N, C-alpha and C positions, 0 to 999 in steps of 0.2 A: 504494499499499499503504500502510495507515495504522500510524503511529508505535510502534514496540513496546518494551518494554524486557526485555533479558536478565540473567537473575539470573546473574552470573561469581562464583564462589565459587575461590578459591586456597586446595587444600586445604593446599599445605606455603607459603601466605605470598607465592609468586614465580612469574612469570609464566610460566617453564619447565619447573615442577612440574608437578605433578597439579590439573585443574583439574574440576570440577561444575558443568553448564548448565542454567538450565531456564528458562518464560516462566510469568506469571501466567498463573495459568488453561487452563492444560495439562500432563496428565500424563506427556507426556515429557523424558526427562532425557538428558542428553548426559553422559560422562564423557572425559576424555585423561590415561589413563594412561603416561607414559613406561616403556619394557619396563622398567626397572634400579629399579624403584618398586614392580615388581607385589605381591613380598614385603611391603611396608609398606602394604597394602592390604587386605589379611582382614577388615579391620573396617567397611571405607566400606560402607555402609547401601545397596543398591541391586546389588551387583552378585553376590550367587547367586539375581538374577531373571533370567527367559528375555531376550534380547534379540540384536540385528545387533552385529556387531563390524567394522572395519576395522586391518587391519596395514597400519603405512606404514615404510619407509623406502627407503635408495637402493643401488642394490648395481651394479658399473661403469658407472657416471656416470646412472646413468639411476632416476625416481623410479616405486616400484611399489610398488602394493598388494593383498591380498588381502581379500575379502569370507567374512565368514564368520556364520555364527548359531549360540547356545546356548539350549539348552533346561532349564531347572531340573525340569521336569516326567518328561523326559525321562530324565534320569542323575540327578536330585538334587542336582548342583552347582553350575549356573548357571553364567554367563559368565568369571567370574574362575578357575574351573576350567579351562574349556577353554584362558582363555589362559595359564595353566600351563603346559597340555600344549603349547600350541605355543612356550614357553620353553624345553623342554625336546629339544623336536626340530629335531634339526640340518637339515631340509628349507625349513624354513621361519626361516632364519637373518637375512636381510636387515633384519626389522624393528626398529623403533628404541621405537618408541614404539603404541598402539592409541587407537582412537576407537571409543564402544561407545555404543549407542541402543536402554534399555529405558524403562519406567515407573516410576512415583512406587509405583502401585497393583498392578503384576507382572500386567498384565492380558495380554501377549501369549502367547499361545498357539504351539503345532506349528505351527496354519498361519498364521498371521499370521507369525511372525518366516523361514517361506519363502515368504511374498511380498516380507516387506521385502529379502533379501538377495537374491531374486532383481532386484529393482528396481535397488537401490543396485549391483549387478553391471552389468548393462546400463546405469545415469547414467555410472558410471565408463567404462568402453569409449565410448560416445558421445564424452565428453567430451574424451578420447585426454589426458590431462595427466599419467597415472602406467598402469604396465604394468600389466594387472589377470593375476594369478598365475592364478587362479580354472582349473582343469582345464576343467570343466562348467559349461555355463551353469544356473542355479540351479535347482529347478521351481519354476514362481508359485505352483502348488497351483490350488483352485479355491476361489473365495469370491464372494459376496455382492456386488450394486453396493454396498450400504449400507457395510460392512466395508471395501470398495473406498477409497471416499470417505474412510473415518474412516486408513484405512493412506495417503493418499495425503496426509495433511493433516499425516501423523506423520512422511513423508518430504518435505515442503516448513519443517516443521519442525528437519531434522535439517542441511538445504541453508541454512537462515537462519542455523544460529547456527554450524557452521562456515566458513561466508564472515565473518561479523564477527571470532570469533577466528582469520583469519589462513588456512583451510584449503580453497582450493577446486577443489576434486575433482570435485563436479560441473558445474562451469561451465564451458563450450567454450569453449574460446580462442581470441579472436581470431586474424582471417585478420591472417597479418603482409602487408606488402607492399614487395616484392624493390628489391631499390635501384635506384633508374634506371642505364639501359646507359650502360657505358666509351663515353668520347666522344674523351679524349685520357690520356696517365699525370699529366699534368701537370695534372690538372682530378679528377681523385680514385686517392684515395690508400690505401694498405691496413696493417692490422696484425693480425698475425698472433702471439699468443704460445700459448705449452701454459704451464696452469692445474696446476703437478702435484696441487693437493688436490681439483681436478676429475678426475686424470686422462684429459685432452683437452684438444686445441686450439681457443682460441676465433677468431672472424674477423669482423672487424669492417670498414667504409666511410666516408671521408669526405672531406668535400669544401669548401673555401677559399671563401670569401664574401667580402663587401664587407665586411661587419664580426667577422668570426670564425669558426670551423673549425666545417661543420656533419655532424655525427657521423646516415650514411643508418637510414633506417627498415628492418629486415631484418638489421642488423646482429647481433653474438652482443653478452651483456652475462654477464661472470661473476657466477655466482652467490658466487663464494668472495670475502669483503671485508676490506682488513685492519682491524682495530679502530679503527686512527688516520685513516682517513680524515674529510675535514670532514664535518659532518654538511649540509651542503647537499647536496653530492651522493650522501649517505646514503638523502638521502630524495628526492633523482629516482632513482634505482636501483632504491628500493622503492615508485615510484610508478605508476598506470595506466600510463605510456610504454612499462613493461618487464612481456612477461609471459613466462613461463617460458624464461629469461635468452635472449630477446630484445628488440630494440627494436620498438616498434610504429609510433612516426613518429619526423619529423629530431628534432634538438636541434643545437641550437646552443651554442657554447663560446665563448670570448673569451681562450681561447689552445689550442693543440694539445696539451698537456703536461693542461688537465685535461682534455678528447677522449678523451686514451688513459687517464689515471684511472678516468675514469667508465667506460668497456670494461673495464678492468683489473680493477677493483678495490682498486688496488695504489701506489704512488707510481711518477711514471713519467715519461721524456723524451718529449713529444711532435715533439721533431725528431729524434729516433730512431727513436721505436717508427713515424711513421706513414711510409710507404714507396710510392713508383709500383709498380706489377704490375713492373718489370722491378728494383727493391729497392731504387732510388735513395733516400737517407732526405729526408726532407719537406724538414731543414736547408741543403740541396743549391739548395732553391727560393728560399732565404731569403737569400739573400747568407750563411747564418753559415759556418764554419770547422768 
């Protein structure tokens, strides 16, 4: 793929605020709007256009998405008005931010947004990173081959931009290799910790090596993270070695505590956290007290 420049406009001057994304020579435009900022977005150009949108959030410890469409020609109000309706609807109270795909020249019509809604909904289901909340499979409608080619280009644009700004909604998860079979309690150690912020328990496995401590592929990695965690661990926890809270490959550390902190996302005493299947702490195998 040729090198591509994505124009990224931080509408509030911060990476956590509203964002507008575009690519030169393309008419597609993507907005990221936090739910709390809807009221301040009335004057943004393009939000009264036709388009598709994704409502994103987390509920019961699971990432969720709703894919929808809004047509200005249909209701005279456009995308922002539709998002405001969702904001007032208690049935969809899970979402904290919206992603919007529209065009700079408002070229989407009812047929186009129906096809894109169908496309994105099925892409999200196939990727299986989010629980898709659409009750019914949206209809793709009837379009020509030429129009489908143009809309496929818009879908590719959306996937490219969203991946670039950190949203892997439509990227299939990598296959997670299970940890190797347990041979003895002295070889494999286990960590089990309930993370209150996540509302669930994470589980990990570790093996001692001649040079350190190896956390095994398939282990959970808490998505919650202490801001004071070391920059090195933060970088590793957000690398491509971790996907959707799971470790994709073995990672070795020089201390058991660093291995535990990597998994938990917070300060930890590895000699106490890592235990055999029978609950014997690692320190007992190191001669510690």
